N, CA, C and O atoms as CSV, one atom per row, in Angstrom:
chain,resi,resn,atom,element,x,y,z
A,1,MET,N,N,85.002,129.724,126.627
A,1,MET,CA,C,85.661,130.981,126.360
A,1,MET,C,C,86.367,131.439,127.632
A,1,MET,O,O,85.759,131.471,128.702
A,2,THR,N,N,87.627,131.789,127.524
A,2,THR,CA,C,88.354,132.292,128.681
A,2,THR,C,C,88.026,133.759,128.886
A,2,THR,O,O,87.493,134.420,127.996
A,3,ALA,N,N,88.348,134.254,130.059
A,3,ALA,CA,C,88.104,135.668,130.339
A,3,ALA,C,C,88.871,136.549,129.365
A,3,ALA,O,O,88.357,137.574,128.918
A,4,GLN,N,N,90.091,136.160,129.034
A,4,GLN,CA,C,90.896,136.946,128.111
A,4,GLN,C,C,90.225,137.043,126.747
A,4,GLN,O,O,90.229,138.113,126.137
A,5,HIS,N,N,89.655,135.958,126.261
A,5,HIS,CA,C,89.036,135.975,124.944
A,5,HIS,C,C,87.772,136.818,124.903
A,5,HIS,O,O,87.347,137.217,123.819
A,6,GLY,N,N,87.165,137.099,126.031
A,6,GLY,CA,C,85.974,137.927,126.063
A,6,GLY,C,C,86.271,139.411,125.993
A,6,GLY,O,O,85.344,140.220,125.945
A,7,LYS,N,N,87.534,139.787,125.987
A,7,LYS,CA,C,87.910,141.193,126.088
A,7,LYS,C,C,88.239,141.863,124.763
A,7,LYS,O,O,88.130,143.085,124.661
A,8,VAL,N,N,88.627,141.126,123.768
A,8,VAL,CA,C,89.180,141.746,122.565
A,8,VAL,C,C,88.623,141.116,121.295
A,8,VAL,O,O,88.139,139.984,121.317
A,9,PRO,N,N,88.693,141.850,120.188
A,9,PRO,CA,C,88.288,141.276,118.906
A,9,PRO,C,C,89.403,140.381,118.368
A,9,PRO,O,O,90.318,140.864,117.701
A,10,LEU,N,N,89.332,139.097,118.651
A,10,LEU,CA,C,90.397,138.168,118.294
A,10,LEU,C,C,90.448,137.886,116.800
A,10,LEU,O,O,89.442,137.524,116.191
A,11,GLN,N,N,91.611,138.053,116.225
A,11,GLN,CA,C,91.887,137.623,114.861
A,11,GLN,C,C,90.714,137.861,113.917
A,11,GLN,O,O,90.312,136.950,113.192
A,12,THR,N,N,90.168,139.052,113.916
A,12,THR,CA,C,89.059,139.356,113.026
A,12,THR,C,C,89.471,140.390,111.997
A,12,THR,O,O,90.422,141.147,112.190
A,13,GLU,N,N,88.737,140.401,110.907
A,13,GLU,CA,C,88.993,141.349,109.827
A,13,GLU,C,C,87.694,142.083,109.529
A,13,GLU,O,O,86.621,141.482,109.496
A,14,HIS,N,N,87.803,143.383,109.315
A,14,HIS,CA,C,86.620,144.206,109.070
A,14,HIS,C,C,86.864,145.109,107.869
A,14,HIS,O,O,87.919,145.732,107.742
A,15,LEU,N,N,85.868,145.166,106.994
A,15,LEU,CA,C,85.908,146.033,105.822
A,15,LEU,C,C,84.821,147.085,105.979
A,15,LEU,O,O,83.650,146.755,106.165
A,16,ALA,N,N,85.211,148.341,105.905
A,16,ALA,CA,C,84.245,149.430,106.014
A,16,ALA,C,C,84.306,150.272,104.747
A,16,ALA,O,O,85.382,150.617,104.259
A,17,TRP,N,N,83.138,150.591,104.232
A,17,TRP,CA,C,83.026,151.457,103.058
A,17,TRP,C,C,82.153,152.636,103.457
A,17,TRP,O,O,81.000,152.462,103.852
A,18,PHE,N,N,82.708,153.828,103.351
A,18,PHE,CA,C,81.973,155.042,103.670
A,18,PHE,C,C,81.660,155.769,102.375
A,18,PHE,O,O,82.545,155.971,101.543
A,19,SER,N,N,80.408,156.160,102.201
A,19,SER,CA,C,79.997,156.921,101.025
A,19,SER,C,C,78.889,157.878,101.430
A,19,SER,O,O,77.897,157.475,102.037
A,20,GLN,N,N,79.065,159.142,101.091
A,20,GLN,CA,C,78.062,160.147,101.425
A,20,GLN,C,C,77.793,161.003,100.201
A,20,GLN,O,O,78.723,161.498,99.563
A,21,HIS,N,N,76.526,161.174,99.877
A,21,HIS,CA,C,76.121,162.008,98.753
A,21,HIS,C,C,76.181,163.467,99.177
A,21,HIS,O,O,75.629,163.847,100.210
A,22,LEU,N,N,76.848,164.273,98.378
A,22,LEU,CA,C,76.997,165.700,98.679
A,22,LEU,C,C,76.466,166.527,97.512
A,22,LEU,O,O,77.219,167.286,96.900
A,23,GLY,N,N,75.214,166.393,97.206
A,23,GLY,CA,C,74.661,167.131,96.075
A,23,GLY,C,C,75.097,166.506,94.767
A,23,GLY,O,O,74.660,165.405,94.432
A,24,GLY,N,N,75.942,167.181,94.028
A,24,GLY,CA,C,76.377,166.699,92.722
A,24,GLY,C,C,77.537,165.722,92.751
A,24,GLY,O,O,78.017,165.307,91.696
A,25,ARG,N,N,77.993,165.349,93.928
A,25,ARG,CA,C,79.120,164.412,94.017
A,25,ARG,C,C,79.011,163.595,95.299
A,25,ARG,O,O,78.083,163.774,96.088
A,26,PHE,N,N,79.963,162.706,95.492
A,26,PHE,CA,C,80.038,161.875,96.691
A,26,PHE,C,C,81.379,162.107,97.372
A,26,PHE,O,O,82.301,162.666,96.778
A,27,ARG,N,N,81.475,161.677,98.609
A,27,ARG,CA,C,82.789,161.493,99.234
A,27,ARG,C,C,82.804,160.039,99.681
A,27,ARG,O,O,81.898,159.583,100.380
A,28,THR,N,N,83.833,159.322,99.275
A,28,THR,CA,C,83.877,157.880,99.505
A,28,THR,C,C,85.277,157.427,99.897
A,28,THR,O,O,86.280,158.048,99.546
A,29,ALA,N,N,85.308,156.325,100.635
A,29,ALA,CA,C,86.577,155.700,101.013
A,29,ALA,C,C,86.285,154.320,101.576
A,29,ALA,O,O,85.220,154.077,102.142
A,30,GLY,N,N,87.240,153.425,101.412
A,30,GLY,CA,C,87.113,152.094,101.986
A,30,GLY,C,C,88.381,151.701,102.717
A,30,GLY,O,O,89.482,152.106,102.342
A,31,LEU,N,N,88.216,150.911,103.760
A,31,LEU,CA,C,89.354,150.499,104.576
A,31,LEU,C,C,89.091,149.114,105.146
A,31,LEU,O,O,88.001,148.830,105.643
A,32,ARG,N,N,90.101,148.256,105.069
A,32,ARG,CA,C,90.003,146.926,105.687
A,32,ARG,C,C,91.105,146.815,106.730
A,32,ARG,O,O,92.268,147.120,106.467
A,33,ILE,N,N,90.710,146.369,107.927
A,33,ILE,CA,C,91.662,146.214,109.028
A,33,ILE,C,C,91.562,144.812,109.597
A,33,ILE,O,O,90.522,144.160,109.512
A,34,GLN,N,N,92.671,144.358,110.183
A,34,GLN,CA,C,92.706,143.072,110.880
A,34,GLN,C,C,93.199,143.306,112.303
A,34,GLN,O,O,94.134,144.073,112.536
A,35,PHE,N,N,92.553,142.631,113.246
A,35,PHE,CA,C,92.997,142.638,114.637
A,35,PHE,C,C,93.821,141.382,114.871
A,35,PHE,O,O,93.389,140.279,114.536
A,36,HIS,N,N,95.014,141.549,115.449
A,36,HIS,CA,C,95.896,140.414,115.748
A,36,HIS,C,C,96.339,140.513,117.199
A,36,HIS,O,O,97.166,141.354,117.551
A,37,ASP,N,N,95.787,139.654,118.032
A,37,ASP,CA,C,96.103,139.721,119.454
A,37,ASP,C,C,97.487,139.196,119.786
A,37,ASP,O,O,97.977,139.428,120.891
A,38,SER,N,N,98.128,138.503,118.870
A,38,SER,CA,C,99.426,137.900,119.174
A,38,SER,C,C,100.570,138.513,118.365
A,38,SER,O,O,101.652,137.930,118.296
A,39,GLN,N,N,100.350,139.667,117.758
A,39,GLN,CA,C,101.404,140.289,116.962
A,39,GLN,C,C,101.848,141.602,117.581
A,39,GLN,O,O,101.278,142.066,118.569
A,40,GLN,N,N,102.865,142.186,116.989
A,40,GLN,CA,C,103.467,143.411,117.505
A,40,GLN,C,C,102.405,144.486,117.754
A,40,GLN,O,O,101.513,144.702,116.934
A,41,ALA,N,N,102.522,145.144,118.891
A,41,ALA,CA,C,101.558,146.169,119.283
A,41,ALA,C,C,101.581,147.352,118.323
A,41,ALA,O,O,102.613,147.685,117.741
A,42,GLY,N,N,100.416,147.976,118.173
A,42,GLY,CA,C,100.297,149.177,117.363
A,42,GLY,C,C,99.593,148.938,116.043
A,42,GLY,O,O,99.078,147.853,115.777
A,43,ILE,N,N,99.584,149.981,115.220
A,43,ILE,CA,C,98.946,149.935,113.903
A,43,ILE,C,C,100.030,149.800,112.848
A,43,ILE,O,O,101.028,150.520,112.867
A,44,HIS,N,N,99.820,148.865,111.925
A,44,HIS,CA,C,100.817,148.570,110.899
A,44,HIS,C,C,100.172,148.597,109.517
A,44,HIS,O,O,99.006,148.234,109.361
A,45,TRP,N,N,100.928,149.024,108.527
A,45,TRP,CA,C,100.461,149.065,107.143
A,45,TRP,C,C,100.913,147.805,106.432
A,45,TRP,O,O,102.103,147.491,106.422
A,46,GLN,N,N,99.984,147.086,105.840
A,46,GLN,CA,C,100.322,145.929,105.014
A,46,GLN,C,C,100.292,146.301,103.535
A,46,GLN,O,O,100.835,145.582,102.697
A,47,VAL,N,N,99.661,147.416,103.221
A,47,VAL,CA,C,99.504,147.857,101.838
A,47,VAL,C,C,99.947,149.308,101.713
A,47,VAL,O,O,100.031,150.041,102.699
A,48,ALA,N,N,100.226,149.699,100.482
A,48,ALA,CA,C,100.565,151.093,100.217
A,48,ALA,C,C,99.308,151.953,100.339
A,48,ALA,O,O,98.196,151.505,100.058
A,49,CYS,N,N,99.513,153.181,100.758
A,49,CYS,CA,C,98.404,154.119,100.902
A,49,CYS,C,C,98.877,155.485,100.415
A,49,CYS,O,O,99.973,155.918,100.770
A,50,PRO,N,N,98.066,156.170,99.604
A,50,PRO,CA,C,98.454,157.521,99.211
A,50,PRO,C,C,98.734,158.379,100.441
A,50,PRO,O,O,97.970,158.368,101.406
A,51,GLU,N,N,99.821,159.109,100.395
A,51,GLU,CA,C,100.261,159.903,101.545
A,51,GLU,C,C,99.184,160.870,102.033
A,51,GLU,O,O,99.085,161.132,103.232
A,52,GLU,N,N,98.389,161.394,101.126
A,52,GLU,CA,C,97.375,162.387,101.493
A,52,GLU,C,C,96.286,161.825,102.413
A,52,GLU,O,O,95.556,162.594,103.038
A,53,TYR,N,N,96.164,160.484,102.504
A,53,TYR,CA,C,95.123,159.868,103.330
A,53,TYR,C,C,95.661,159.233,104.609
A,53,TYR,O,O,94.877,158.894,105.496
A,54,GLN,N,N,96.955,159.065,104.725
A,54,GLN,CA,C,97.532,158.326,105.845
A,54,GLN,C,C,97.206,158.931,107.205
A,54,GLN,O,O,96.783,158.213,108.111
A,55,ALA,N,N,97.392,160.223,107.361
A,55,ALA,CA,C,97.149,160.860,108.665
A,55,ALA,C,C,95.687,160.745,109.076
A,55,ALA,O,O,95.391,160.508,110.247
A,56,ALA,N,N,94.771,160.910,108.128
A,56,ALA,CA,C,93.338,160.821,108.438
A,56,ALA,C,C,92.960,159.406,108.857
A,56,ALA,O,O,92.165,159.223,109.780
A,57,ILE,N,N,93.521,158.408,108.188
A,57,ILE,CA,C,93.248,157.012,108.545
A,57,ILE,C,C,93.755,156.727,109.954
A,57,ILE,O,O,93.033,156.166,110.777
A,58,LEU,N,N,94.988,157.112,110.225
A,58,LEU,CA,C,95.555,156.859,111.553
A,58,LEU,C,C,94.789,157.601,112.643
A,58,LEU,O,O,94.566,157.056,113.724
A,59,GLN,N,N,94.385,158.834,112.368
A,59,GLN,CA,C,93.604,159.583,113.354
A,59,GLN,C,C,92.284,158.879,113.636
A,59,GLN,O,O,91.898,158.727,114.796
A,60,GLY,N,N,91.589,158.448,112.591
A,60,GLY,CA,C,90.318,157.750,112.776
A,60,GLY,C,C,90.478,156.449,113.537
A,60,GLY,O,O,89.669,156.132,114.409
A,61,LEU,N,N,91.523,155.690,113.211
A,61,LEU,CA,C,91.753,154.426,113.913
A,61,LEU,C,C,92.092,154.659,115.380
A,61,LEU,O,O,91.549,153.984,116.255
A,62,HIS,N,N,92.979,155.603,115.655
A,62,HIS,CA,C,93.348,155.884,117.045
A,62,HIS,C,C,92.146,156.387,117.849
A,62,HIS,O,O,91.930,155.946,118.977
A,63,GLU,N,N,91.371,157.300,117.281
A,63,GLU,CA,C,90.200,157.807,118.000
A,63,GLU,C,C,89.175,156.703,118.224
A,63,GLU,O,O,88.615,156.578,119.313
A,64,GLY,N,N,88.935,155.908,117.194
A,64,GLY,CA,C,87.984,154.808,117.328
A,64,GLY,C,C,88.432,153.788,118.357
A,64,GLY,O,O,87.629,153.315,119.160
A,65,MET,N,N,89.721,153.447,118.335
A,65,MET,CA,C,90.243,152.471,119.288
A,65,MET,C,C,90.226,153.021,120.711
A,65,MET,O,O,89.919,152.285,121.648
A,66,ASN,N,N,90.547,154.296,120.888
A,66,ASN,CA,C,90.510,154.890,122.230
A,66,ASN,C,C,89.112,154.840,122.818
A,66,ASN,O,O,88.951,154.705,124.031
A,67,ASP,N,N,88.108,154.947,121.974
A,67,ASP,CA,C,86.725,154.889,122.443
A,67,ASP,C,C,86.252,153.452,122.649
A,67,ASP,O,O,85.641,153.139,123.671
A,68,ALA,N,N,86.531,152.584,121.686
A,68,ALA,CA,C,85.979,151.223,121.715
A,68,ALA,C,C,86.836,150.229,122.494
A,68,ALA,O,O,86.310,149.431,123.269
A,69,PHE,N,N,88.143,150.273,122.294
A,69,PHE,CA,C,89.075,149.300,122.889
A,69,PHE,C,C,90.301,150.058,123.401
A,69,PHE,O,O,91.373,149.954,122.807
A,70,PRO,N,N,90.165,150.812,124.485
A,70,PRO,CA,C,91.190,151.773,124.881
A,70,PRO,C,C,92.591,151.222,125.141
A,70,PRO,O,O,93.559,151.965,124.976
A,71,HIS,N,N,92.745,149.988,125.531
A,71,HIS,CA,C,94.077,149.476,125.857
A,71,HIS,C,C,94.599,148.472,124.830
A,71,HIS,O,O,95.696,147.939,124.989
A,72,TYR,N,N,93.840,148.219,123.807
A,72,TYR,CA,C,94.171,147.166,122.844
A,72,TYR,C,C,95.526,147.401,122.169
A,72,TYR,O,O,96.370,146.505,122.152
A,73,LEU,N,N,95.738,148.580,121.622
A,73,LEU,CA,C,96.937,148.828,120.816
A,73,LEU,C,C,98.226,148.879,121.631
A,73,LEU,O,O,99.316,148.839,121.058
A,74,ALA,N,N,98.123,148.967,122.945
A,74,ALA,CA,C,99.324,148.969,123.782
A,74,ALA,C,C,99.996,147.607,123.812
A,74,ALA,O,O,101.198,147.510,124.057
A,75,SER,N,N,99.223,146.552,123.564
A,75,SER,CA,C,99.802,145.211,123.654
A,75,SER,C,C,99.441,144.294,122.486
A,75,SER,O,O,99.888,143.148,122.442
A,76,ARG,N,N,98.647,144.781,121.549
A,76,ARG,CA,C,98.198,143.949,120.426
A,76,ARG,C,C,98.299,144.745,119.130
A,76,ARG,O,O,98.429,145.969,119.137
A,77,GLY,N,N,98.236,144.015,118.019
A,77,GLY,CA,C,98.419,144.660,116.735
A,77,GLY,C,C,97.159,144.802,115.906
A,77,GLY,O,O,96.222,144.011,116.014
A,78,MET,N,N,97.165,145.827,115.081
A,78,MET,CA,C,96.137,146.029,114.069
A,78,MET,C,C,96.863,146.260,112.746
A,78,MET,O,O,97.836,147.012,112.680
A,79,TRP,N,N,96.380,145.610,111.707
A,79,TRP,CA,C,96.972,145.752,110.385
A,79,TRP,C,C,95.969,146.394,109.445
A,79,TRP,O,O,94.795,146.023,109.426
A,80,ILE,N,N,96.430,147.351,108.671
A,80,ILE,CA,C,95.627,147.931,107.599
A,80,ILE,C,C,95.936,147.098,106.367
A,80,ILE,O,O,97.059,147.119,105.863
A,81,THR,N,N,94.935,146.360,105.877
A,81,THR,CA,C,95.170,145.394,104.802
A,81,THR,C,C,94.624,145.833,103.452
A,81,THR,O,O,94.953,145.226,102.434
A,82,ALA,N,N,93.805,146.863,103.418
A,82,ALA,CA,C,93.321,147.396,102.141
A,82,ALA,C,C,92.920,148.847,102.325
A,82,ALA,O,O,92.292,149.216,103.318
A,83,VAL,N,N,93.292,149.655,101.359
A,83,VAL,CA,C,92.883,151.051,101.289
A,83,VAL,C,C,92.210,151.207,99.931
A,83,VAL,O,O,92.866,151.142,98.892
A,84,LEU,N,N,90.902,151.411,99.950
A,84,LEU,CA,C,90.112,151.445,98.722
A,84,LEU,C,C,89.844,152.894,98.341
A,84,LEU,O,O,89.047,153.586,98.973
A,85,VAL,N,N,90.530,153.335,97.290
A,85,VAL,CA,C,90.494,154.727,96.864
A,85,VAL,C,C,89.609,154.875,95.630
A,85,VAL,O,O,89.730,154.112,94.671
A,86,ASP,N,N,88.731,155.851,95.666
A,86,ASP,CA,C,87.979,156.270,94.484
A,86,ASP,C,C,88.713,157.491,93.935
A,86,ASP,O,O,88.825,158.506,94.622
A,87,ASP,N,N,89.209,157.401,92.711
A,87,ASP,CA,C,90.050,158.462,92.156
A,87,ASP,C,C,89.358,159.823,92.110
A,87,ASP,O,O,90.031,160.854,92.122
A,88,VAL,N,N,88.049,159.843,92.059
A,88,VAL,CA,C,87.309,161.099,91.975
A,88,VAL,C,C,86.787,161.550,93.335
A,88,VAL,O,O,86.873,162.733,93.667
A,89,ASN,N,N,86.255,160.635,94.117
A,89,ASN,CA,C,85.480,161.010,95.299
A,89,ASN,C,C,86.151,160.792,96.649
A,89,ASN,O,O,85.583,161.182,97.670
A,90,SER,N,N,87.315,160.196,96.697
A,90,SER,CA,C,87.964,159.975,97.991
A,90,SER,C,C,88.541,161.277,98.536
A,90,SER,O,O,88.937,162.169,97.785
A,91,SER,N,N,88.575,161.360,99.858
A,91,SER,CA,C,89.123,162.534,100.538
A,91,SER,C,C,89.651,162.093,101.898
A,91,SER,O,O,89.280,161.028,102.391
A,92,PRO,N,N,90.515,162.903,102.509
A,92,PRO,CA,C,90.970,162.558,103.855
A,92,PRO,C,C,89.809,162.399,104.837
A,92,PRO,O,O,89.823,161.484,105.661
A,93,ASP,N,N,88.811,163.270,104.762
A,93,ASP,CA,C,87.676,163.163,105.675
A,93,ASP,C,C,86.923,161.853,105.480
A,93,ASP,O,O,86.483,161.246,106.456
A,94,ALA,N,N,86.771,161.412,104.246
A,94,ALA,CA,C,86.089,160.137,103.985
A,94,ALA,C,C,86.885,158.978,104.583
A,94,ALA,O,O,86.293,158.046,105.127
A,95,PHE,N,N,88.212,159.021,104.492
A,95,PHE,CA,C,89.023,157.951,105.084
A,95,PHE,C,C,88.993,157.995,106.608
A,95,PHE,O,O,89.016,156.949,107.256
A,96,TYR,N,N,88.945,159.176,107.178
A,96,TYR,CA,C,88.788,159.300,108.629
A,96,TYR,C,C,87.503,158.603,109.066
A,96,TYR,O,O,87.503,157.844,110.036
A,97,ARG,N,N,86.422,158.857,108.359
A,97,ARG,CA,C,85.131,158.255,108.694
A,97,ARG,C,C,85.123,156.749,108.450
A,97,ARG,O,O,84.521,156.004,109.223
A,98,ALA,N,N,85.781,156.294,107.391
A,98,ALA,CA,C,85.866,154.850,107.135
A,98,ALA,C,C,86.636,154.154,108.255
A,98,ALA,O,O,86.280,153.046,108.658
A,99,ALA,N,N,87.685,154.794,108.756
A,99,ALA,CA,C,88.458,154.213,109.861
A,99,ALA,C,C,87.607,154.113,111.123
A,99,ALA,O,O,87.607,153.080,111.792
A,100,LEU,N,N,86.885,155.177,111.448
A,100,LEU,CA,C,85.981,155.129,112.601
A,100,LEU,C,C,84.944,154.029,112.430
A,100,LEU,O,O,84.627,153.312,113.379
A,101,LEU,N,N,84.419,153.900,111.221
A,101,LEU,CA,C,83.392,152.904,110.935
A,101,LEU,C,C,83.923,151.481,111.090
A,101,LEU,O,O,83.219,150.616,111.611
A,102,ALA,N,N,85.149,151.228,110.646
A,102,ALA,CA,C,85.729,149.885,110.762
A,102,ALA,C,C,85.859,149.467,112.228
A,102,ALA,O,O,85.556,148.328,112.582
A,103,VAL,N,N,86.306,150.384,113.068
A,103,VAL,CA,C,86.446,150.073,114.495
A,103,VAL,C,C,85.069,149.921,115.147
A,103,VAL,O,O,84.866,149.028,115.970
A,104,ALA,N,N,84.132,150.785,114.783
A,104,ALA,CA,C,82.774,150.677,115.333
A,104,ALA,C,C,82.140,149.345,114.945
A,104,ALA,O,O,81.400,148.749,115.728
A,105,GLN,N,N,82.432,148.884,113.738
A,105,GLN,CA,C,81.922,147.587,113.287
A,105,GLN,C,C,82.476,146.458,114.160
A,105,GLN,O,O,81.738,145.551,114.545
A,106,ALA,N,N,83.755,146.512,114.468
A,106,ALA,CA,C,84.363,145.486,115.322
A,106,ALA,C,C,83.708,145.482,116.701
A,106,ALA,O,O,83.410,144.422,117.251
A,107,ARG,N,N,83.490,146.658,117.245
A,107,ARG,CA,C,82.856,146.752,118.568
A,107,ARG,C,C,81.420,146.231,118.523
A,107,ARG,O,O,80.996,145.498,119.416
A,108,ALA,N,N,80.682,146.607,117.496
A,108,ALA,CA,C,79.287,146.170,117.380
A,108,ALA,C,C,79.192,144.655,117.267
A,108,ALA,O,O,78.312,144.047,117.875
A,109,LEU,N,N,80.077,144.044,116.505
A,109,LEU,CA,C,80.037,142.593,116.365
A,109,LEU,C,C,80.358,141.891,117.676
A,109,LEU,O,O,79.768,140.856,117.988
A,110,LEU,N,N,81.286,142.444,118.444
A,110,LEU,CA,C,81.567,141.875,119.768
A,110,LEU,C,C,80.347,141.982,120.673
A,110,LEU,O,O,80.000,141.028,121.369
A,111,GLU,N,N,79.703,143.132,120.666
A,111,GLU,CA,C,78.528,143.323,121.513
A,111,GLU,C,C,77.384,142.410,121.088
A,111,GLU,O,O,76.682,141.861,121.938
A,112,LEU,N,N,77.192,142.242,119.787
A,112,LEU,CA,C,76.133,141.356,119.299
A,112,LEU,C,C,76.385,139.901,119.677
A,112,LEU,O,O,75.445,139.128,119.865
A,113,SER,N,N,77.646,139.539,119.785
A,113,SER,CA,C,77.981,138.163,120.153
A,113,SER,C,C,77.934,137.951,121.664
A,113,SER,O,O,78.148,136.838,122.145
A,114,GLY,N,N,77.656,139.015,122.408
A,114,GLY,CA,C,77.600,138.914,123.863
A,114,GLY,C,C,78.960,138.986,124.519
A,114,GLY,O,O,79.098,138.673,125.701
A,115,ARG,N,N,79.972,139.397,123.765
A,115,ARG,CA,C,81.338,139.471,124.303
A,115,ARG,C,C,81.785,140.923,124.378
A,115,ARG,O,O,82.760,141.297,123.726
A,116,ALA,N,N,81.115,141.727,125.138
A,116,ALA,CA,C,81.465,143.135,125.248
A,116,ALA,C,C,82.883,143.286,125.771
A,116,ALA,O,O,83.331,142.511,126.616
A,117,TYR,N,N,83.576,144.276,125.270
A,117,TYR,CA,C,84.957,144.543,125.655
A,117,TYR,C,C,85.022,144.987,127.110
A,117,TYR,O,O,84.243,145.834,127.545
A,118,ASN,N,N,85.947,144.415,127.852
A,118,ASN,CA,C,86.162,144.762,129.252
A,118,ASN,C,C,87.104,145.956,129.307
A,118,ASN,O,O,88.265,145.841,128.913
A,119,LEU,N,N,86.632,147.090,129.784
A,119,LEU,CA,C,87.443,148.304,129.811
A,119,LEU,C,C,88.493,148.295,130.908
A,119,LEU,O,O,89.345,149.183,130.942
A,120,ALA,N,N,88.459,147.331,131.793
A,120,ALA,CA,C,89.430,147.268,132.897
A,120,ALA,C,C,90.795,146.843,132.409
A,120,ALA,O,O,91.730,146.737,133.204
């Protein structure tokens, strides 16, 4: 493994499903993202997403990335490949949390593999 490969989540895909029981109902959302170290920098949409959820997803991804992989998006790409909407229970807040969860999952898997992200 080169030093460069120890720094980032290379070519991985993560699916996060957030669901929280709120008494008589749930709030739910799902999101799948791909990390691409060799593609255009930034966050890109591969699928359509209802407009009401877009800002929350982007906010969650940016906040999660700033915490977990602070310099990744400046030079590498992330693709949103699935937006899983529950017609009754989805909300912007649920998508925000699903986005945070997807990034946290990527970080946790790197740490479990012994390849912690280099913040330098």
